[in-house]
DOKOLGU-80408 format. One record per residue (C-alpha): x, y, z. Coordinates in steps of 0.02 Angstrom, whole numbers, plus 50000, padded with zeros to 5 digits. Layout:
! DOKOLGU-80408
XYZ/...
! end
This chain:
! DOKOLGU-80408
498735103749523/500375104349583/501415092149460/503155085749504/504385086049360/504865067549405/503375059749534/504295042849552/505965050149603/505155061149738/504345044249800/506075035949780/506865049949896/505385047450016/505845028450031/507625033350046/508065036450224/509245045050317/510155033250441/510595043650606/511245029550709/511605010150683/509715004650686/508995021150690/508285030150532/507275046850495/506115048850359/505055062650289/503235062250227/502375068750078/500675077150076/499165065550092/497425065350039/496895065950211/497645076950348/498875061550405/500285052950352/499765039250212/499775021050292/500615014150135/502125027050162/502485022450344/502405004250301/503645005150156/504845016150248/504905004550413/505214989850283/506524999350208/507205003050387/507164984450432/507834979450262/509464989950281/509964979650441/509804962950360/511104953750232/510794956650056/510564938150023/509014938050114/507424944050053/505754949550146/504474935550135/503354942650264/502834958150365/501424960950505/501044978550568/499824989550666/499395006950641/499405015150816/499215033450794/498925045250643/500595052350567/500875071150567/501375073150384/502425089750445/503575081350564/505005067050526/504785049450582/506085041050672/506255022850641/507105011550773/507444993650710/507734979750847/508674965650788/507594950650844/508494935350770/509874931050646/509704912650611/510434901750473/508994904450360/507894917650435/508134933950492/506774944250600/506624962550623/505504974150742/505314990750694/504455005750790/503915021750694/503985036750831/503305054650806/503215067550937/503855055351070/502495041551039/502515025650937/501295028350790/501645011450694/502404994750741/503184982750609/503844965250612/504664958350461/505454942050426/506824939450294/507444922950207/508874915650121/508384908649944/507914891249955/507114877949829/505664869149888/503844863649846/502904875649729/501024876849704/499964892149687/498134899449665/497754902249480/497814920549435/495984926549405/495324933549237/495674952949204/495784962449047/497334969748978/498044985149079/498474993848923/496484993448880/496125002349040/495975020249081/497365029149180/497005039149329/497005056249233/495785048849107/494645040849223/494425051849380/493735067449297/492335057449243/491755056649431/492145074649463/490195077249513/490275064649648/491415075749753/490855091849875/492675097449844/493195101049677/494975099849718/494715080549762/495055074149571/496655084649566/497315079049715/496945059749679/497915062149509/499245069849603/499425056249734/499545042949579/500825052249492/502195039249540/501095024249505/500065020349365/498525012249448/497085006749332/495435000649394/494694985849305/492924991149346/492185008349418/492945014049593/491825014549754/491455032449719/490925028849537/489385018649603/488805027449762/487235019849826/487335004249722/488024989549829/489024978649733/490024961349743/491464964849885/492784963249761/493944974549659/495364973049546/496694986949495/498184984249395/499824994149448/501494997449409/502675012549439/502785026649323/504505022749271/506025009949289/506725005349455/508464999449496/508704979649518/508544980549706/507244966649765/507004977549935/506574992349832/505154982449722/504614974349887/504464992149979/503704999849833/502304985749829/502014988250012/501745007849973/500355003749838/499684988849932/498685002150059/498005012449914/496355002149868/496244986449983/494774993550094/493784998449925/492864980449923/492194984350098/491425000350024/490714991949873/489824979749962/488794993450052/488785006049898/489745018349993/491025029849900/492305033050034/493175047450117/493325057549958/491335056849949/491165058750145/490015045250166/491265034250277/492565038150399/494035026250430/495835022250447/496905006250429/497054996950588/498354982550524/499164976250377/500094958550340/500924954650174/501744938450121/502974939049965/502934922049893/503984925049720/505144938949638/504234952149552/504514969949498/503544983349541/503904992649378/503004979749272/501114977549282/500484967049440/498664962949459/497844967549635/496344956649650/495494962349822/493944955949912/493104958750069/492534943050170/491754953350314/491304969750398/490664971050577/490924981150735/491504996650631/492874987150557/493104979650380/494174966350306/495064965450156/496084951750073/497014950949907/498324942349792/499444951649685/499894941649512/501314946549395/500594949249219/501164931449164/500174923849309/501334919749452/500714922849627/501854936949699/501084942849845/499634940249972/498954954850080/497754955150219/497144971450302/495814977350430/495294994950448/493995005350531/492555008350422/491185020450506/489705028250439/489715047350501/488555051950621/487315066150553/
! end
């Protein structure tokens, strides 16, 4: 396993885009678990690009995005920002990510000045203390016999070095062939402290949000996922609403479920709560989820 001396620093460098023109940025990619750029990386980098064209007193409150083509992890990604609107309270940006002359990803993001207003939220669901749950390095080797490729466990652990992600129940590849309720919970936080930059915390949560959201689709059908080889798929679109301030370097509960799968697509929806119960983020994603043709 190729362990970095500081995986979180590597991830922060990945999100620190190079500015090559007033509204044009360039980003690199990291090795992915599949032969394409990880969708959470592209979404997070696009939000970084948008956020760097917005006044610092306006925080991201929503994003809506589409994955158009598989990204090439060996090539840089160019992010072009359109300044759609700068209003008194809201700022809107559109970002197109391009590789090899073709758009691979499209994002619209909205930012808002801090305001006081009405307050209510859905309650936080029950979940065990994250400190009582196994880390990825402790949990994943238990399922080594589920993968035909023995390197998968090490690759999964390596992909989670920057983020401490802990499953409340067994992941999809842990219960292959056993359909379960289409719900999944994970706790996550970065493996190290982050700077006090709200945009950084929002972008880091965006990065992590693409890691497990379609798990609940797999659980409903007893499928293990790409690593097991019993499904093929990719993210189609991704939307997030940021309700309240949070820190991505403190524990966040990602409560996920799938209300529907049909037509070769599966839908996942989720709420992310802080450890003290505040509803921080709502996430919805649809992805291609197909059974391989034998």
